[in-house]
All heavy atoms as an XYZ file, in Angstrom:
829
protein
N     113.588    101.853    118.396
C     113.917    100.474    118.167
C     113.815    100.179    116.788
O     112.868    100.566    116.160
C     113.217     99.559    119.096
C     113.486     99.729    120.538
S     112.622     98.501    121.672
C     110.941     99.146    121.563
N     114.717     99.461    116.294
C     114.571     98.973    114.907
C     115.195     97.635    114.699
O     115.848     97.023    115.662
C     115.315     99.975    113.899
O     116.629     99.911    114.158
N     115.020     96.898    113.553
C     115.553     95.609    113.281
C     116.985     95.609    113.409
O     117.622     94.551    113.819
C     115.202     95.211    111.938
N     117.788     96.651    113.328
C     119.228     96.764    113.454
C     119.771     96.915    114.848
O     120.905     96.924    115.085
N     118.830     97.200    115.848
C     119.301     97.619    117.156
C     119.482     96.353    118.080
O     119.887     96.379    119.247
C     118.432     98.510    117.814
C     117.082     98.084    118.043
O     116.691     96.970    117.942
O     116.166     98.943    118.402
N     119.027     95.134    117.583
C     119.108     93.986    118.477
C     118.131     93.807    119.530
O     118.066     92.994    120.299
N     117.198     94.816    119.569
C     116.182     94.865    120.548
C     114.819     94.385    119.805
O     114.131     93.495    120.313
C     116.044     96.157    121.170
C     114.797     96.165    122.237
C     117.294     96.470    121.944
N     114.491     95.125    118.844
C     113.344     94.709    117.978
C     113.744     93.999    116.757
O     114.092     94.776    115.772
C     112.584     96.099    117.725
O     111.398     95.760    116.868
N     113.874     92.758    116.737
C     114.451     92.074    115.783
C     113.667     92.076    114.413
O     114.241     92.028    113.320
C     114.704     90.572    116.055
C     115.716     90.326    117.289
C     115.768     88.947    117.670
C     117.045     91.084    116.957
N     112.326     92.234    114.548
C     111.543     92.281    113.291
C     110.946     93.667    112.987
O     110.186     93.788    112.118
C     110.276     91.249    113.505
C     109.504     91.600    114.674
O     109.714     92.523    115.378
N     108.505     90.710    114.860
N     111.519     94.654    113.623
C     111.116     95.968    113.328
C     109.810     96.438    113.718
O     109.274     97.547    113.402
N     109.143     95.724    114.677
C     107.856     96.063    115.132
C     107.778     97.051    116.356
O     106.764     97.252    117.071
C     106.932     94.905    115.292
C     107.479     93.945    116.461
O     108.416     94.272    117.084
O     106.741     93.028    116.783
N     109.056     97.380    116.756
C     109.135     98.237    118.054
C     108.714     97.553    119.337
O     108.425     98.163    120.286
C     108.457     99.531    117.873
C     109.222    100.538    116.767
O     110.400    100.317    116.599
O     108.569    101.425    116.306
N     108.759     96.195    119.249
C     108.506     95.397    120.569
C     109.823     94.719    120.811
O     110.517     94.141    119.819
C     107.301     94.571    120.262
C     107.101     93.614    121.509
C     106.136     95.275    119.987
N     110.094     94.545    122.106
C     111.353     93.882    122.485
C     111.228     92.379    122.047
O     110.279     91.686    122.379
C     111.625     93.976    124.045
C     112.746     93.130    124.452
C     111.788     95.487    124.395
N     112.302     91.910    121.330
C     112.358     90.479    120.988
C     113.452     89.817    121.713
O     114.431     90.626    122.168
C     112.551     90.381    119.446
C     111.381     90.821    118.604
O     110.271     90.580    119.054
O     111.629     91.615    117.704
N     113.421     88.610    121.840
C     114.496     87.824    122.525
C     114.714     86.512    121.840
O     113.737     85.879    121.336
C     114.191     87.471    123.988
C     115.247     86.658    124.709
S     114.685     86.087    126.294
C     114.518     87.510    127.290
N     115.945     86.116    121.633
C     116.286     84.882    121.125
C     116.473     84.040    122.459
O     117.658     84.096    122.989
C     117.526     84.832    120.201
C     117.801     83.568    119.687
O     117.510     82.510    120.325
O     118.381     83.403    118.565
N     115.492     83.266    122.820
C     115.610     82.547    124.105
C     116.732     81.488    124.160
O     117.383     81.344    125.209
C     114.356     81.873    124.405
C     113.482     82.143    123.167
C     114.209     83.114    122.264
N     117.046     80.828    123.161
C     118.141     79.843    123.122
C     119.445     80.598    123.233
O     120.258     80.140    124.102
C     117.997     79.040    121.729
C     119.323     78.147    121.740
C     116.790     78.200    121.606
N     119.831     81.540    122.471
C     120.994     82.296    122.589
C     121.141     83.051    124.024
O     122.244     83.022    124.671
C     121.189     83.356    121.499
C     121.563     82.746    120.266
O     121.930     81.568    120.193
O     121.452     83.431    119.163
N     120.045     83.585    124.476
C     120.038     84.287    125.821
C     120.284     83.313    126.898
O     121.101     83.579    127.743
C     118.689     84.989    126.089
O     118.491     85.905    124.883
C     118.738     85.753    127.323
N     119.724     82.092    126.813
C     119.922     81.057    127.833
C     121.385     80.630    127.852
O     121.981     80.467    128.939
C     118.999     79.884    127.601
N     121.957     80.492    126.680
C     123.408     80.088    126.553
C     124.271     81.223    127.158
O     125.225     80.870    127.802
C     123.803     79.915    125.000
C     123.282     78.629    124.465
C     123.689     78.587    122.903
C     123.082     77.406    122.320
N     123.410     77.370    120.861
N     123.915     82.410    126.950
C     124.749     83.514    127.522
C     124.563     83.622    128.864
O     125.562     83.991    129.686
C     124.411     84.798    126.788
C     124.766     85.022    125.395
C     126.255     84.844    125.054
O     127.081     85.352    125.893
O     126.616     84.174    124.193
N     123.511     83.269    129.533
C     123.381     83.199    130.933
C     124.235     82.145    131.555
O     124.767     82.256    132.694
C     121.798     83.029    131.430
C     120.960     84.262    131.054
S     121.527     85.681    131.794
C     122.300     86.507    130.428
N     124.388     81.024    130.864
C     125.372     79.988    131.241
C     126.784     80.487    131.267
O     127.579     80.190    132.163
C     125.268     78.751    130.446
O     123.888     78.383    130.417
C     126.201     77.683    130.831
N     127.121     81.357    130.235
C     128.461     81.835    130.112
C     128.687     82.884    131.376
O     129.733     82.836    131.909
C     128.689     82.617    128.788
C     129.979     83.380    128.743
C     128.438     81.578    127.646
N     127.641     83.729    131.568
C     127.837     84.728    132.674
C     128.034     83.949    134.052
O     128.885     84.344    134.868
C     126.554     85.615    132.815
C     126.594     86.436    134.000
C     126.593     86.492    131.555
N     127.161     82.831    134.293
C     127.409     82.027    135.523
C     128.758     81.509    135.688
O     129.400     81.385    136.613
C     126.348     80.962    135.516
C     126.251     80.331    136.917
O     126.079     80.986    137.987
O     126.515     79.025    136.952
N     129.235     80.938    134.463
C     130.663     80.329    134.407
C     131.664     81.351    134.720
O     132.719     81.112    135.364
C     130.876     79.704    133.086
N     131.468     82.564    134.237
C     132.450     83.574    134.522
C     132.476     83.956    135.983
O     133.482     84.199    136.578
C     132.162     84.808    133.661
C     133.092     85.879    133.733
C     134.495     85.489    133.204
O     134.527     84.711    132.274
O     135.513     85.922    133.674
N     131.307     83.897    136.651
C     131.261     84.035    138.074
C     132.181     82.954    138.899
O     132.865     83.312    139.722
N     131.931     81.772    138.338
C     132.769     80.719    138.903
C     134.249     80.845    138.679
O     135.057     80.586    139.655
C     132.323     79.400    138.373
O     130.883     79.186    138.703
C     133.103     78.171    138.821
N     134.520     81.296    137.502
C     135.937     81.560    137.201
C     136.559     82.713    138.017
O     137.689     82.590    138.466
C     136.084     81.817    135.558
C     137.428     82.387    135.204
N     138.508     81.525    135.114
C     137.927     83.517    134.955
C     139.582     82.047    134.743
N     139.219     83.324    134.657
N     135.790     83.827    138.154
C     136.310     84.812    139.024
C     136.631     84.378    140.467
O     137.571     84.794    141.084
C     135.258     85.937    138.968
C     135.218     86.797    137.682
C     134.025     87.719    137.759
C     136.501     87.702    137.593
N     135.635     83.623    140.925
C     135.776     83.084    142.199
C     137.012     82.180    142.434
O     137.762     82.505    143.394
C     134.598     82.278    142.554
C     134.343     81.975    144.167
C     132.873     81.426    144.341
O     132.416     80.661    143.499
O     132.369     81.697    145.387
N     137.239     81.357    141.434
C     138.290     80.369    141.637
C     139.702     81.130    141.353
O     140.670     80.662    141.842
C     138.169     79.245    140.628
O     138.220     79.668    139.258
N     139.581     82.279    140.673
C     140.790     83.015    140.400
C     141.028     83.970    141.543
O     142.255     84.194    141.979
C     140.707     83.894    139.107
O     140.414     82.910    138.043
C     141.982     84.574    138.792
N     140.022     84.602    142.067
C     140.261     85.544    143.155
C     140.616     84.924    144.507
O     141.546     85.422    145.244
C     139.005     86.430    143.355
C     139.010     87.166    144.675
C     138.111     87.183    145.663
C     139.888     88.247    145.086
N     138.429     88.050    146.648
C     139.557     88.804    146.242
C     141.059     88.826    144.296
C     140.154     89.851    146.935
C     141.643     89.837    145.033
C     141.255     90.365    146.303
N     140.168     83.838    144.891
C     140.340     83.166    146.183
C     141.969     83.000    146.445
O     142.546     83.315    147.501
C     139.587     81.861    146.417
C     138.177     82.267    146.646
O     137.835     83.378    147.145
N     137.337     81.428    146.323
N     142.653     82.392    145.416
C     144.082     82.174    145.713
C     144.785     83.532    145.771
O     145.839     83.695    146.540
C     144.554     81.415    144.540
C     143.358     80.769    143.821
C     142.226     81.641    144.277
N     144.430     84.509    144.940
C     145.107     85.822    144.988
C     144.785     86.441    146.376
O     145.755     86.989    147.011
C     144.499     86.757    143.866
C     144.910     86.232    142.502
C     144.914     88.193    144.175
C     144.239     86.913    141.297
N     143.528     86.332    146.808
C     143.283     86.959    148.180
C     144.112     86.346    149.224
O     144.646     86.932    150.161
C     141.807     86.739    148.426
C     141.336     87.287    149.666
C     139.843     87.228    149.862
C     139.341     85.860    149.959
N     137.977     85.694    150.374
N     144.202     84.974    149.193
C     144.945     84.241    150.194
C     146.471     84.694    150.239
O     147.193     84.618    151.166
C     144.882     82.814    149.977
N     146.944     85.047    149.051
C     148.345     85.371    148.910
C     148.679     86.901    149.188
O     149.819     87.199    149.445
C     148.960     85.129    147.514
N     147.662     87.672    149.359
C     147.883     89.134    149.632
C     148.281     89.296    151.198
O     147.706     88.520    151.990
C     146.508     89.844    149.441
C     146.200     90.187    147.982
C     144.765     90.822    147.987
C     147.096     91.023    147.207
N     149.236     90.224    151.402
C     149.481     90.453    152.741
C     148.231     91.111    153.427
O     147.362     91.692    152.761
C     150.577     91.633    152.641
C     151.120     91.423    151.188
C     150.011     90.943    150.371
N     148.185     90.882    154.707
C     146.999     91.411    155.414
C     146.920     92.880    155.481
O     147.911     93.647    155.142
N     145.749     93.506    155.681
C     145.661     94.947    155.698
C     146.671     95.559    156.806
O     146.875     95.058    157.774
C     144.218     95.190    156.180
C     143.559     93.917    155.826
C     144.504     92.795    155.993
N     147.192     96.691    156.355
C     148.115     97.441    157.202
C     149.417     96.722    157.448
O     150.236     97.209    158.243
N     149.863     95.816    156.563
C     151.163     95.146    156.709
C     152.187     95.438    155.519
O     153.240     94.797    155.418
C     151.017     93.682    156.754
O     150.446     93.265    155.630
C     150.210     93.274    157.945
N     151.804     96.391    154.718
C     152.632     96.847    153.617
C     153.734     97.731    154.051
O     153.547     98.653    154.714
C     151.805     97.502    152.429
C     150.887     96.507    151.814
C     149.537     96.586    152.164
C     151.283     95.685    150.784
C     148.635     95.777    151.551
C     150.386     94.935    150.244
C     149.014     94.849    150.540
N     154.947     97.432    153.655
C     156.171     98.368    153.946
C     156.419     98.424    155.377
O     155.822     97.867    156.346
N     157.571     99.141    155.602
C     158.086     99.386    157.018
C     158.488    100.774    157.102
O     158.697    101.512    156.228
C     159.349     98.405    157.257
C     159.003     96.869    156.901
N     158.325     96.256    157.899
C     159.328     96.152    155.906
C     158.114     94.889    157.407
N     158.670     94.963    156.279
N     158.751    101.076    158.309
C     159.156    102.493    158.671
C     158.223    103.514    158.442
O     156.962    103.246    158.338
N     158.630    104.744    158.333
C     157.762    105.956    158.204
C     156.922    105.841    156.944
O     155.680    106.074    156.941
C     158.601    107.231    158.167
C     157.708    108.566    158.211
C     156.739    108.489    159.437
C     158.608    109.735    158.232
N     157.538    105.490    155.779
C     156.866    105.419    154.542
C     155.770    104.297    154.589
O     154.702    104.581    154.145
C     157.845    105.131    153.353
C     157.285    105.204    151.984
C     156.612    106.536    151.595
C     158.335    104.929    150.898
N     156.119    103.112    155.066
C     155.187    101.952    155.303
C     153.986    102.481    156.093
O     152.812    102.130    155.793
N     154.288    103.087    157.250
C     153.219    103.558    158.170
C     152.281    104.565    157.415
O     151.011    104.467    157.592
C     153.844    104.293    159.390
C     152.814    104.895    160.370
C     152.027    103.788    160.982
C     153.648    105.605    161.492
N     152.819    105.501    156.651
C     152.005    106.438    155.945
C     151.139    105.850    154.901
O     149.966    106.042    154.712
C     152.794    107.554    155.189
C     153.416    108.597    156.243
C     152.249    109.500    156.699
C     152.800    110.673    157.546
N     151.773    111.302    158.107
N     151.712    104.828    154.199
C     151.079    104.041    153.113
C     149.987    103.292    153.894
O     148.822    103.303    153.217
C     152.018    103.148    152.411
C     151.299    102.273    151.334
C     151.027    102.773    150.074
C     150.882    100.978    151.623
C     150.441    102.057    149.064
C     150.300    100.209    150.650
C     150.103    100.666    149.452
N     150.210    102.509    154.865
C     149.114    101.794    155.511
C     148.006    102.651    156.045
O     146.938    102.294    155.968
C     149.707    100.969    156.629
C     150.664     99.876    156.120
O     150.364     99.214    155.019
N     151.686     99.407    156.812
N     148.307    103.789    156.571
C     147.343    104.721    157.144
C     146.485    105.178    156.016
O     145.200    105.242    156.151
C     147.937    105.838    157.826
O     148.841    105.365    158.897
C     146.969    106.826    158.301
N     147.035    105.586    154.860
C     146.276    106.108    153.812
C     145.420    105.104    152.960
O     144.431    105.376    152.331
C     147.152    106.949    152.910
C     147.622    108.224    153.417
C     148.499    108.959    152.527
N     148.972    110.174    153.216
C     148.962    111.365    152.744
N     148.571    111.557    151.488
N     149.420    112.358    153.433
N     145.868    103.767    153.077
C     145.262    102.754    152.292
C     144.327    101.980    153.085
O     143.670    101.002    152.611
C     146.164    101.898    151.503
O     147.078    101.317    152.454
C     147.085    102.708    150.498
N     144.218    102.137    154.459
C     143.484    101.163    155.277
C     141.951    101.237    154.870
O     141.244    100.221    154.813
C     143.635    101.511    156.735
O     143.165    102.786    157.023
N     141.363    102.367    154.662
C     139.986    102.556    154.309
C     139.677    101.838    152.972
O     138.819    100.942    152.883
N     140.434    102.181    151.923
C     140.077    101.450    150.671
C     140.323     99.977    150.762
O     139.550     99.138    150.186
C     141.138    102.093    149.631
C     141.261    103.473    150.191
C     141.358    103.307    151.631
N     141.348     99.597    151.339
C     141.679     98.098    151.573
C     140.476     97.432    152.288
O     140.127     96.323    151.880
C     142.903     97.974    152.257
C     143.388     96.429    152.306
O     143.704     95.989    151.194
O     143.493     95.935    153.402
N     139.988     97.998    153.283
C     138.927     97.494    153.977
C     137.654     97.323    153.142
O     136.699     96.499    153.467
C     138.631     98.231    155.321
N     137.384     98.166    152.170
C     136.288     98.213    151.414
C     136.436     97.371    150.244
O     135.506     96.720    149.647
C     135.846     99.537    151.094
O     136.733    100.191    150.187
N     137.673     97.336    149.497
C     137.874     96.657    148.270
C     137.840     95.119    148.462
O     137.219     94.381    147.696
C     139.159     97.021    147.706
C     139.150     98.414    147.138
C     139.636     96.113    146.595
C     140.331     99.068    146.634
N     138.483     94.599    149.581
C     138.512     93.058    149.720
C     137.115     92.507    149.904
O     136.847     91.580    149.098
C     139.342     92.741    150.858
C     140.799     92.953    150.730
C     141.657     92.751    151.926
N     142.959     93.334    151.899
C     144.096     92.452    151.867
N     143.969     91.253    151.925
N     145.263     93.078    151.666
N     136.238     93.103    150.725
C     135.002     92.464    150.762
C     134.145     92.717    149.507
O     133.404     91.855    149.138
C     134.195     93.228    151.884
C     135.211     93.844    152.661
C     136.491     94.024    151.722
N     134.273     93.802    148.768
C     133.529     94.068    147.567
C     134.070     93.034    146.557
O     133.194     92.479    145.685
C     133.916     95.523    147.077
N     135.309     92.787    146.425
C     135.780     91.798    145.485
C     135.270     90.417    145.771
O     134.985     89.675    144.866
C     137.386     91.756    145.532
N     135.150     90.099    147.060
C     134.470     88.737    147.399
C     133.073     88.630    146.857
O     132.615     87.514    146.453
C     134.488     88.513    148.900
C     135.807     88.423    149.507
O     136.697     88.061    148.829
O     135.947     88.625    150.777
N     132.370     89.701    146.638
C     130.980     89.739    146.166
C     130.820     89.700    144.701
O     129.739     89.426    144.185
N     131.875     89.932    143.974
C     131.778     90.059    142.471
C     131.234     88.714    141.876
O     130.402     88.637    141.072
C     133.003     90.552    141.908
C     133.048     90.443    140.306
C     133.235     92.006    142.301
N     131.835     87.517    142.195
C     131.448     86.337    141.663
C     129.973     85.992    141.959
O     129.208     85.622    141.063
C     132.335     85.234    142.402
C     133.526     86.036    142.726
C     133.132     87.330    143.141
N     129.492     86.308    143.034
C     127.983     86.144    143.500
C     127.148     86.968    142.598
O     126.013     86.633    142.145
C     127.720     86.346    144.806
C     126.380     85.920    145.284
C     126.114     84.478    144.927
O     126.820     83.570    145.311
N     124.948     84.274    144.312
N     127.707     88.332    142.213
C     126.938     89.206    141.353
C     126.707     88.545    140.031
O     125.538     88.631    139.484
C     127.727     90.569    141.288
C     127.072     91.493    140.354
C     125.978     92.253    140.702
C     127.639     91.692    139.093
C     125.417     93.065    139.848
C     127.078     92.583    138.141
C     125.935     93.270    138.603
N     127.683     87.965    139.534
C     127.563     87.219    138.149
C     126.588     86.074    138.270
O     125.792     85.913    137.338
C     128.939     86.798    137.716
C     129.836     87.719    136.954
C     130.514     88.779    137.711
C     129.960     87.753    135.607
C     131.267     89.765    136.940
C     130.709     88.707    134.975
C     131.370     89.695    135.592
O     132.052     90.617    135.028
N     126.718     85.366    139.371
C     125.709     84.215    139.491
C     124.345     84.773    139.633
O     123.354     84.136    139.048
C     126.092     83.375    140.816
C     127.416     82.707    140.723
N     127.794     81.779    139.672
C     128.444     82.617    141.670
C     128.912     81.361    139.803
N     129.350     81.842    141.013
N     124.131     85.846    140.300
C     122.829     86.413    140.511
C     122.270     86.957    139.044
O     121.052     86.823    138.834
C     122.761     87.552    141.570
C     122.987     87.055    142.903
O     122.964     85.816    143.269
N     123.345     87.950    143.798
N     123.113     87.630    138.344
C     122.696     88.079    136.991
C     122.246     86.952    136.174
O     121.214     86.925    135.554
C     123.891     88.939    136.367
C     124.108     90.146    137.129
C     123.543     89.200    134.903
C     122.994     91.215    136.993
N     123.021     85.789    136.205
C     122.663     84.694    135.447
C     121.324     84.030    135.911
O     120.558     83.707    135.029
C     123.892     83.591    135.594
O     123.512     82.435    135.000
N     121.140     83.935    137.075
C     119.951     83.370    137.649
C     118.769     84.239    137.175
O     117.661     83.733    136.658
C     119.997     83.175    139.156
N     118.899     85.570    137.296
C     117.784     86.487    136.933
C     117.575     86.410    135.428
O     116.353     86.323    135.004
C     118.134     87.930    137.301
N     118.613     86.343    134.696
C     118.443     86.240    133.240
C     117.718     84.927    132.861
O     116.933     84.954    131.837
N     118.183     83.962    133.523
C     117.551     82.563    133.246
C     116.013     82.628    133.524
O     115.154     82.119    132.765
C     118.190     81.460    134.064
O     119.571     81.400    133.653
C     117.542     80.136    133.820
N     115.643     83.326    134.627
C     114.257     83.454    134.949
C     113.533     84.244    133.938
O     112.353     84.046    133.565
C     114.042     84.122    136.318
C     114.436     83.105    137.564
C     113.669     81.755    137.460
O     112.508     81.674    137.267
N     114.347     80.719    137.651
N     114.227     85.365    133.381
C     113.562     86.148    132.373
C     113.293     85.416    131.096
O     112.372     85.566    130.378
C     114.547     87.378    132.046
C     114.430     88.451    133.138
C     115.553     89.531    132.891
C     113.052     89.023    133.294
N     114.207     84.485    130.713
C     113.965     83.670    129.571
C     112.738     82.828    129.753
O     111.923     82.722    128.887
C     115.298     82.743    129.277
C     114.962     81.738    128.174
C     116.465     83.611    128.835
N     112.668     82.179    130.988
C     111.507     81.377    131.187
C     110.164     82.223    131.184
O     109.140     81.732    130.613
C     111.620     80.624    132.655
C     112.681     79.593    132.650
C     112.832     79.008    134.146
C     114.009     78.066    134.089
N     114.234     77.511    135.433
N     110.259     83.401    131.754
C     109.104     84.305    131.678
C     108.759     84.661    130.262
O     107.567     84.776    129.848
C     109.328     85.447    132.543
N     109.772     84.980    129.513
C     109.609     85.368    128.134
C     108.868     84.249    127.275
O     107.952     84.454    126.558
C     110.959     85.710    127.468
C     110.820     86.162    125.991
C     110.661     87.516    125.740
C     110.820     85.183    124.997
C     110.534     87.893    124.383
C     110.788     85.728    123.557
C     110.562     86.999    123.377
O     110.558     87.330    122.049
N     109.363     83.041    127.519
C     108.848     81.822    126.932
C     107.344     81.612    127.290
O     106.416     81.322    126.454
C     109.652     80.674    127.058
C     111.000     80.654    126.338
C     111.839     79.498    126.809
C     110.814     80.581    124.887
N     107.169     81.688    128.604
C     105.764     81.556    129.057
C     104.685     82.616    128.498
O     103.698     82.243    128.103
C     105.714     81.621    130.633
N     105.197     83.809    128.465
C     104.304     84.973    127.970
C     104.197     84.790    126.393
O     103.128     85.051    125.894
C     104.840     86.167    128.304
C     104.669     86.584    129.763
N     103.366     86.620    130.369
C     105.602     86.743    130.740
C     103.608     86.882    131.683
N     104.851     86.930    131.965
N     105.171     84.334    125.774
C     105.221     84.027    124.216
C     104.129     82.951    124.015
O     103.266     83.156    123.124
C     106.512     83.730    123.764
C     106.548     83.744    122.234
O     106.149     84.664    121.643
O     107.092     82.765    121.692
N     104.211     81.968    124.716
C     103.212     80.675    124.599
C     101.820     81.240    124.862
O     100.865     80.812    124.131
C     103.627     79.579    125.483
N     101.591     82.085    125.971
C     100.268     82.593    126.293
C      99.833     83.483    125.267
O      98.685     83.275    124.780
C     100.451     83.331    127.615
C      99.082     83.936    128.129
C      99.332     84.761    129.330
O     100.434     84.672    129.976
O      98.434     85.518    129.657
N     100.527     84.286    124.633
C     100.146     85.184    123.571
C      99.840     84.311    122.299
O      98.751     84.624    121.673
C     101.237     86.155    123.235
N     100.632     83.379    122.023
C     100.380     82.539    120.881
C      98.971     81.778    121.047
O      98.221     81.664    120.137
C     101.456     81.462    120.628
N      98.690     81.273    122.261
C      97.476     80.641    122.547
C      96.300     81.622    122.344
O      95.239     81.270    121.822
N      96.470     82.839    122.810
C      95.447     83.836    122.699
C      95.084     84.103    121.274
O      94.094     84.257    120.855
C      95.840     85.143    123.460
C      94.864     86.260    123.319
C      93.756     86.178    124.038
C      95.071     87.229    122.395
C      92.851     87.313    123.987
C      94.114     88.353    122.223
C      92.968     88.277    122.934
O      92.163     89.268    122.878
N      96.250     84.198    120.440
C      95.969     84.517    119.005
C      95.315     83.345    118.287
O      94.395     83.552    117.473
C      97.335     84.760    118.378
C      97.866     86.083    118.800
C      97.288     84.732    116.815
C      99.305     86.370    118.432
N      95.679     82.119    118.683
C      94.960     80.947    118.098
C      93.526     80.939    118.417
O      92.737     80.595    117.621
C      95.719     79.696    118.523
C      97.062     79.323    117.971
C      97.614     78.143    118.629
C      96.956     79.259    116.448
N      93.138     81.301    119.713
C      91.770     81.338    120.030
C      90.964     82.439    119.292
O      89.951     82.188    118.836
C      91.663     81.652    121.665
C      90.212     81.903    121.979
C      92.248     80.461    122.394
N      91.659     83.494    119.090
C      91.074     84.662    118.363
C      90.800     84.251    116.921
O      89.838     84.698    116.228
C      91.817     85.944    118.469
C      92.053     86.494    119.802
C      90.671     86.740    120.455
O      89.818     87.410    119.858
N      90.500     86.307    121.692
N      91.717     83.461    116.302
C      91.628     83.013    114.932
C      90.562     81.934    114.706
O      90.152     81.759    113.533
C      92.968     82.707    114.430
C      94.068     83.725    114.283
C      95.314     83.145    113.890
C      93.534     84.892    113.300
N      90.266     81.216    115.742
C      89.358     80.002    115.549
C      87.885     80.513    115.745
O      87.560     81.394    115.934
C      89.720     78.907    116.500
O      89.729     79.352    117.841
């Protein structure tokens, strides 16, 4: 780690965080989850149901070969927005923990210096 890697900002090889910027980015991540959800739901509603693509022999073959992926992709896509919300919530908690430990360390240093 070094000052140029964005992890150790002051070059002391200890992880640093800009809590204000990090908290803002967690808001952006959460908003992206909301955007994905509002974008995906109309698309999902407009998609033909599983096994209904095409007709005749070609359609039957296509439906047979795509039924497994279709059954796994749709529910997985439903979970993506929540993943973003969860990442945002976890990141927000990490910012709070970082600030709490930073304050605790600063208090400890002040006691040592007095």
